[in-house]
ZADREN-884851 format. One record per residue: y, x, z of N, C-alpha, C in turn; residue in one letter. Coordinates in steps of 0.05 Angstrom, whole numbers, plus 32768, in hexadecimal, padded with zeros to 4 digits. Each point is the difference from the previous one (the first is absolute). Layout:
N
YXZYXZYXZA ...
***
This chain:
213
7F937F7F7F38800280147FEB7FE680017FF0M 7FE97FFE800D7FE780007FF27FFE7FE87FEEV 80087FE9800A80007FE77FEF801280037FE8A 8018800C8005801280057FE97FF480127FEBA 7FF2801580097FF380127FED7FEA7FF27FF1A 7FF27FEE800D7FEC7FF17FF2800B7FEE7FEBG 80177FF38006800D7FEF7FEB800980117FE8R 800A80188006800880117FEA7FE980097FEFL 7FE98005800D7FE880077FF07FF77FEA7FEEA 80027FE7800A7FF97FE97FEF80137FFE7FE8I 801A8005800580147FFF7FEA7FFA80167FECR 7FF7801780097FF980167FEE7FE97FF87FEDA 7FED7FF2800B7FE97FF77FF080087FE97FEDL 80117FEE800A80097FEA7FEF801180097FE9Q 801180128004801380097FEB7FF580187FF0T 7FEC800D800A7FF580197FF4801680167FFER 80127FFF80138015801580027FFF800C801CR 7FEC801080067FFD800A801C801880118009P 800D800E7FED80168011800780187FF1800CE 80017FE67FFC80167FF0800C7FFA7FF7801CR 7FE7800280097FF97FF480197FF180138013F 7FF580167FF57FF080128010800A801C7FFDL 7FF7801280128006801C7FFD7FE98010800BW 8000801A7FF97FEA801180098006800E801AI 8018800A80038009800E8018801C7FF78007D 80047FF68019801A7FF58008801680147FFEE 7FFC8018800B801580148000800880097FE4A 7FEC80037FEF8005800A7FE580117FEC7FF0S 7FF87FE68002800F7FEC7FF0801B7FFB800CV 80048003801A801A7FFC800C801380177FF9A 7FF680177FF9801080177FF9800780017FE2C 7FF47FEE7FF1800380007FE3800E7FE67FF7E 801780027FF3800D7FE87FF77FEF7FF27FEBV 7FF6800F7FED7FEE7FF57FEC800F7FF67FE7G 7FF27FFB7FEB800B7FF57FE77FF57FE47FFBT 800F7FF17FF17FF87FE47FFB7FE580007FF1E 7FEE7FEE80097FE67FFE7FF380027FEE7FE8V 7FED80027FEE80007FF17FE87FFA7FE28006S 80077FEF7FED7FFB7FE480047FE27FFA7FFCS 7FF67FEA800A7FE37FFB7FFE7FF580017FE4P 80107FF97FEB7FF580007FE58000801B7FF2G 800C8014800C8001801A7FF37FE880118007E 7FF880107FED7FE980128004800880188011Q 7FEF800780138006801780107FFA801A7FF2R 800F801580077FFC801A7FF37FED80128011V 7FF47FF480147FED800F80117FEA7FED8009H 7FEB800A800B7FEA7FEF80097FFE7FFF801FN 80158007800D80008000801E80057FE4800AL 7FF47FFA801780037FE5800C801D7FFD8009W 800B8014800D801D80008008800C80197FF3I 80157FFD7FEF800B80177FF2800D80148012P 800180197FF8800C80158010801E7FFD8004P 800D7FF07FEE801D7FFC800280087FEB8015S 7FEC7FF4800C80067FEA8013800F800A8019T 80157FF28007800F8006801880077FE5800DG 80108002801680067FE7800F80107FEC7FEFW 801080097FEE80117FED7FF17FF07FEF7FECS 7FE780087FFA7FF07FF07FED7FF07FEB800FT 80008000801A7FF17FED8010800E7FE58002L 7FF07FEB8003800A7FE6800680118001801AD 80157FF180038011800180187FF07FFC801AP 7FEC7FEE80007FF07FFD80187FF080198007A 7FF7800E7FEB7FF18019800480138016800AA 80187FFF7FF680148014800A80057FFD801EQ 80027FE7800980057FFC801D7FE780088010Q 7FE97FFA7FF67FE88007800F7FFD801F8001L 8005800D7FE97FFF801D7FFF8012800C8015L 80197FF780028013800B80137FF77FFD801DA 7FF77FE880077FFA7FFB801C7FE5800D8008D 7FED80027FED7FE7800E80058007801E8007V 8012800B7FF18007801C800580108003801AL 80117FEE8006800E8001801A7FEC7FFF8017V 7FED7FEE7FFE7FEC7FFE80157FEE80198001L 7FF9800B7FE97FF080188000800F8018800CA 801980037FFA80108016800B80037FFD801EV 80047FE7800980027FFB801D7FE68008800EL 7FEA7FFA7FF47FE68005800E7FF6801C7FFDG 8004800C7FE87FF4801A7FFB800F8017800DE 801B7FFE800080108015800C7FF9801B7FF6R 800080037FE57FFA801A7FF57FE380077FFDG 7FEF7FEB7FF97FE480047FFB7FF0800A8018Y 800A7FFB80187FEF800780177FE97FEC8003R 7FE8800A7FFF7FE97FED800080007FEC8017P 8008800A80187FFF7FEE801780137FE87FFCK 801780057FF380127FEA7FFB7FF77FED7FEBD 7FF2800B7FEC7FF57FEF7FEB7FEB7FED800BL 7FEE800B80117FEC7FEE800D800D7FEC8012F 80158008800D800E7FEE8012800C7FE97FF0R 800C80067FE9800B7FEC7FEF7FEB7FEC7FF7L 7FE9800A7FF87FEA7FEF7FF77FF67FED8017L 7FFF800B80187FF77FF0801780147FEA8006E 801A80077FFF80147FEC800880047FEA7FEBL 7FFC80077FE680067FED7FEB7FE67FF77FF3C 7FEA8001800E7FE67FF87FF480007FE27FFBC 7FEF7FF67FEE80007FE37FFA7FFB7FEE8018P 7FF1800A80147FFA7FF0801780197FF98010E 80138013800180197FFA800F80157FF27FF0S 800080047FE580137FF37FEE801D8004800AC 800680198008801A8005800B800F80147FEFR 801A7FFD7FFF801280147FF6801480078016L 800A8018800080148007801480197FEE7FFDP 800C7FF9801680177FEE7FFE8017800B7FF0S 8002801B7FFD8015800C7FF17FFD7FF97FE2C 7FE87FF97FF77FFC7FF77FE480017FE27FFDL 7FF77FF280147FFC7FE37FFE80167FF0800DS 8012800D801080157FF1800E801B800D8001R 800180198009801A800D80057FFF801D7FF6D 800D80057FE97FFF801A7FF480158013800BR 80117FF7801180148012800C7FF280158011T 7FE97FFA800A7FF1801480117FF780187FF1R 7FFE7FFE7FE67FF780177FEF801580168000L 801A7FF97FFF8016801380027FFC80187FEED 7FFC7FFD7FE67FF980177FEF801580167FFDP 801A7FF98003801480147FFC800280128019V 7FFD7FF480188001801080187FE980148000R 7FEA7FF97FF37FE980128000800680197FF0A 801680007FF0800780187FF1800880178013V 800C7FF88016800C801580127FEF80098017E 7FEA7FF180057FEF800880167FE37FF77FFCR 7FEE800D800D7FE47FF87FFF7FFA7FEF8019A 7FFE7FE67FFC7FFB7FEE80177FE27FFB8002S 7FF77FFC80187FE47FFB80057FF87FE37FF8Q 7FE97FFC7FF47FF77FE57FF980007FEE8019P 800C7FE97FFD80027FED801780198001800FG 801180147FFC80188003801080157FEB7FF9S 7FFD7FF27FE980147FEC7FF97FF37FE47FFDN 7FE87FFD800B7FF27FE77FFE80097FEC8015C 7FFB7FE67FFA80047FEB80147FE880008012T 80037FF680187FEB7FFF80147FE97FEE7FF6D 80077FEA7FF27FEB7FED7FF97FF080097FE7E 800A80137FF17FF180097FE87FE6800F8007C 80038015800F7FE8800E800A7FF380127FEBG 800A80027FE87FF380107FEB800B801C7FFFM 80168005800D800B801B8004800380107FE6R 800F7FF57FEE8004800D7FE6801C80087FFAM 80147FF3800C801C80057FFA800B80188010C 8014800D7FF6800E7FFB7FE77FF2800D7FE8P 800C7FFD7FE97FF6800D7FE78000801E8004Y 7FEB800E7FF77FFF801D80058017800F7FF4P 80078017800C801680117FF67FF7800D7FE6A 801480077FF07FFA800D7FE67FF4801C8004K 8003800B80177FF5801B80047FE27FFF8002V 7FF47FE880047FE37FFE80027FF580007FE3E 7FE680077FFF7FF280007FE67FF67FE47FF9N 80127FF07FF47FFA7FE47FFB7FF27FFD7FE5L 7FF27FEA7FFE7FF27FFA7FE780147FFD7FE9R 80177FF5800580147FFB7FEB801B7FFD800DV 801580097FF1801B7FF98006800B7FEF7FE9E 80087FE88006800A7FEE7FEB801A800B7FF4F 80027FFD7FE6801980087FF280157FEB8004S 801980097FFC80167FED80037FFE7FE97FECE 7FF780067FE77FFD7FEB7FEC7FEB7FEB8009V 7FEA800A800B7FEB7FEE8009800B7FED8016F 800F800B8013800B7FF1801680147FEB7FF6C 801180087FEC80137FED7FF57FF27FE97FF2L 7FEA80067FF37FF17FEB7FF37FF37FED8014H 7FF5800A80157FF57FEF801580167FEE800CQ 8018800B800380177FF0800980057FE97FECH 800080077FE680067FEC7FEC7FEB7FEA7FFED 7FE7800780077FEB7FEB7FFF80047FEA8015L 80138004801280057FEC8015801A7FF07FFAL 800B80047FE880177FEF7FF97FF87FE37FFBR 80127FEE80057FFA7FE37FFC7FFD7FFA7FE2A 8010800D7FEF7FFF7FFB7FE37FF280177FF2W 7FE87FFA7FF67FF080157FF37FEE7FF37FEAQ 800C7FF97FEA7FF17FF27FEB7FE780107FF6P 8002801B80007FE980107FF77FE77FFA8012R 80047FFE801A7FEA7FFA80117FF47FE47FFBS 80127FED7FF97FF67FE57FFA7FEE80007FE7W 800680137FEE7FEE80027FE87FE480088008L 7FFE800E80167FE58008800B7FF57FEC8014F 800C7FE880007FF77FEA801180038008801EL 8015800F800680068007801B801A7FF28008R 7FFD7FEB801180177FEF8006800B8003801CF 7FF380118010800A8007801A8007801D8002R 80168006800D8008801C80027FED80108012R 7FF67FF480157FF0800E80147FE27FFD7FF8E 7FF2801680067FE27FFF7FFF7FF67FF08018A 7FE77FF67FFF7FF67FEF80168002800D801BP 7FFA801A80038001800D801A801D80068009W 80147FFB7FEF801C80068006800F7FE78009Q 7FF47FE98000800F7FE78002800B7FFB801BR 7FF9800F8014800D7FFE801B801580158004K 800580117FEB80158014800280187FF57FF2V 80188001800C80187FF77FF2800480107FE7P 80077FF27FEA8004800D7FE6801680158003V 80157FFA800F8016801380047FF58019800EA 7FED7FFD80127FF58017800E7FEF80117FEDG 7FF27FF47FEE7FF080107FED8013800E7FECM 80157FF37FF78013800D7FEE800D8017800ER 80077FFC801A800C8016800F7FED80178003R 7FE67FFB80047FED801580037FFF80117FE6F 7FFF7FF37FE97FFF800F7FE7801A800F7FFAW 80167FF5800A8019800F7FFE7FFE801A8010D 7FF57FFE80187FFC801780117FED80147FF4Q 7FEA7FF67FF47FED80127FF3800E800F7FE9M 80127FF27FF1800F800E7FEB80128015800CG 800D7FFA801780118014800D7FEF80188009D 7FE87FFB80097FEE801580087FF980127FE8R 7FFB7FF37FE97FFA80107FE8801780127FF9A 80187FF88006801880107FF9800880138017R 7FF080008016800580118017801C7FFA800CD 80067FE6800280197FF8800D80008007801DV 8016800A800A80038007801C80047FE78010N 7FEF7FFA801480047FE78010801B7FFE800DP 800C80168008801A7FFF800C80157FF67FECE 7FFD80087FE780137FF67FEC7FFD7FE27FFCD 7FE77FF680027FFB7FE37FFE800D7FF28017M 7FFE800A8018800B7FF38018801F7FFF7FFDD 800C80157FF6801D80027FFD800A7FEB7FECA 7FEF7FFB7FEB80097FED7FEC7FFA7FE38007S 7FF27FFC80177FFA7FE580097FE77FF47FF5G 7FEF800F7FF27FE87FF67FF57FE880048013H 
***
């Protein structure tokens, strides 16, 4: 993820369009759809480095995926801005270890975001034995989380994983998965964002089970 952020920073300098590749605050930009930015040849109506109208929809597709997973990881680690959990996240994911929890890098079913709507589960209660990072499942909505993704945001993340996406090819993005996602089945990631969309709509897990989803 750090390497991906570095590549985006380089693209921001090369194109002189930082609002397409960078953001100031993850939660703020994820909560704002945003408006389309001007083309490189047009004069700006403000002198800000990143305009106030910037939201997730104005970002490059690769930046959108990074934004989403950075926030998922932050929510898993912070658990409502508790300092001890934030320090724990930094220790577990420090550059020396080069590790991500397996729920992000291999199997997203462990996150179980819809089930978290109905109960407050303890971190680590849904983890695999070999992971050891004790982050799953995704925190319940009753907790004071940094952000709750909107249904529109989740639907767009799902669409970024489609096989046919000419708009992404225009941004020189030819693979659906980000580098840290390549051991996760694409169907599993699409299913995860479907579930996050259901979570945003407060879908009852029992209703989902009855419908076979």
